[in-house]
C-alpha positions in Angstrom: 11.2 38.3 20.2 13.9 35.5 20.5 11.3 33.2 22.1 8.9 33.6 19.5 11.4 32.9 16.8 12.4 29.8 18.7 8.8 28.5 19.1 8.1 29.3 15.3 11.4 27.3 14.4 10.4 24.3 16.6 6.8 24.3 15.2 8.4 24.2 11.6 10.7 21.4 12.5 7.8 19.4 14.1 5.7 20.0 11.3 8.3 18.8 8.6 9.1 15.7 11.1 5.5 14.8 11.4 4.6 15.1 7.5 7.8 13.0 6.7 7.0 10.4 9.3 3.3 10.1 8.5 3.9 9.4 4.6 4.0 5.9 4.3 2.1 3.2 2.1 -0.5 1.2 3.6 0.4 -1.9 5.6 -2.3 -4.2 3.7 -1.8 -7.2 6.2 -3.9 -5.3 8.5 -6.8 -6.2 6.6 -6.5 -9.8 7.8 -5.4 -13.3 6.5 -4.6 -13.7 2.9 -2.2 -14.2 0.3 0.2 -11.3 0.0 2.3 -10.1 -2.9 5.4 -7.7 -3.0 6.5 -6.4 -6.3 10.0 -5.2 -6.6 12.8 -5.0 -9.1 15.3 -6.5 -6.5 16.2 -10.1 -6.7 15.6 -11.4 -3.1 15.8 -14.9 -1.9 13.9 -16.0 1.3 12.4 -18.8 2.7 9.5 -16.7 3.5 8.8 -16.6 -0.3 6.0 -19.2 -1.2 6.3 -18.5 -5.0 8.4 -15.9 -6.8 7.2 -15.0 -10.5 9.2 -12.8 -13.1 7.0 -9.9 -14.0 8.2 -7.1 -16.2 11.4 -5.6 -15.0 11.1 -7.1 -11.5 9.4 -10.0 -9.7 6.4 -10.7 -7.6 7.1 -12.3 -4.3 4.1 -14.1 -2.7 3.7 -14.9 0.9 0.9 -15.1 3.4 0.1 -11.8 5.3 1.5 -13.1 8.7 5.0 -13.1 7.1 4.5 -9.6 5.2 6.3 -7.4 7.6 9.2 -9.4 7.8 9.3 -10.1 4.1 9.0 -6.4 3.4 11.9 -5.8 5.7 14.3 -7.6 3.2 13.9 -5.1 0.4 15.4 -1.7 -0.1 12.7 -0.7 -2.8 8.9 -1.9 -3.2 7.2 -0.7 -6.2 3.8 -2.3 -5.0 2.1 -4.7 -2.8 -1.3 -6.6 -3.0 -3.6 -8.9 -0.9 -6.3 -11.1 -1.1 -8.7 -11.1 1.9 -12.3 -12.5 2.6 -15.1 -10.7 4.6 -14.5 -7.2 3.8 -16.1 -4.9 1.3 -14.0 -2.5 -0.8 -15.7 0.2 1.1 -14.7 -1.5 4.5 -11.2 -1.6 2.9 -11.0 1.9 2.0 -12.3 3.0 5.5 -9.9 0.7 7.6 -6.8 2.0 5.5 -8.1 5.7 5.7 -8.6 6.2 2.0 -11.2 8.2 0.3 -13.0 6.6 -2.8 -12.0 8.8 -5.8 -13.7 6.5 -8.6 -15.7 3.2 -8.9 -17.2 1.1 -11.4 -17.4 -2.3 -12.7 -16.6 -3.7 -9.6 -13.3 -1.8 -9.1 -12.7 1.0 -6.9 -10.0 3.4 -6.5 -8.8 5.3 -3.4 -6.4 8.0 -2.5 -4.7 9.3 0.5 -2.2 11.9 0.9 -0.4 9.7 3.4 0.5 7.2 0.7 4.1 7.9 -0.6 3.3 6.6 -3.9 0.4 7.1 -6.5 -0.6 6.8 -10.1 -2.7 8.7 -12.3 -6.1 7.4 -13.5 -8.2 9.6 -15.6 -6.7 12.6 -14.2 -7.1 11.4 -10.6 -4.4 10.5 -8.1 -4.7 7.0 -6.9 -2.6 5.0 -4.4 -5.0 2.2 -3.9 -7.1 -0.4 -5.8 -9.8 -2.5 -4.6 -11.8 -5.2 -6.3 -14.5 -7.4 -5.0 -14.6 -10.8 -6.8 -15.9 -14.3 -6.0 -16.4 -13.7 -2.2 -12.9 -12.2 -1.8 -11.7 -8.6 -2.1 -8.3 -8.0 -3.7 -6.6 -4.6 -2.6 -3.2 -3.3 -4.0 -1.2 -0.1 -3.9 -0.8 1.6 -6.1 -2.8 -0.8 -8.0 -3.4 -4.7 -7.8 -0.4 -6.9 -8.8 0.0 -10.4 -9.8 -2.7 -11.7 -7.3 -5.5 -10.2 -9.4 
């Protein structure tokens, strides 16, 4: 009986750890080269920032996708991210990031993944990714597209 209880506890702890460890917003820079933006209410100064724009109660920090991970590490709290890439369709983006399409129309796709930590509600559906194809580029953002749109 003690062996079964120990196994059960170990399984529960593993499931909790796994579910917490896998809940993470997408790393949009894996989509390729492009203009990258981070939206945060924090006032961060870094040479990695190409441009900083006040927006609402926070700032949009622009950089290139190659510097995204390094810039992201400078923030304690990020409210959203966006990237503009070429050569990928909206459906390809959803597939690469592992999101399912929950709505589309008018050139805009919305996706959802339970792995995403943040989400918003659009027409009663959970959404944590927005994708738009325009002028030969694809704009992607979580939970929605930011200032690069």
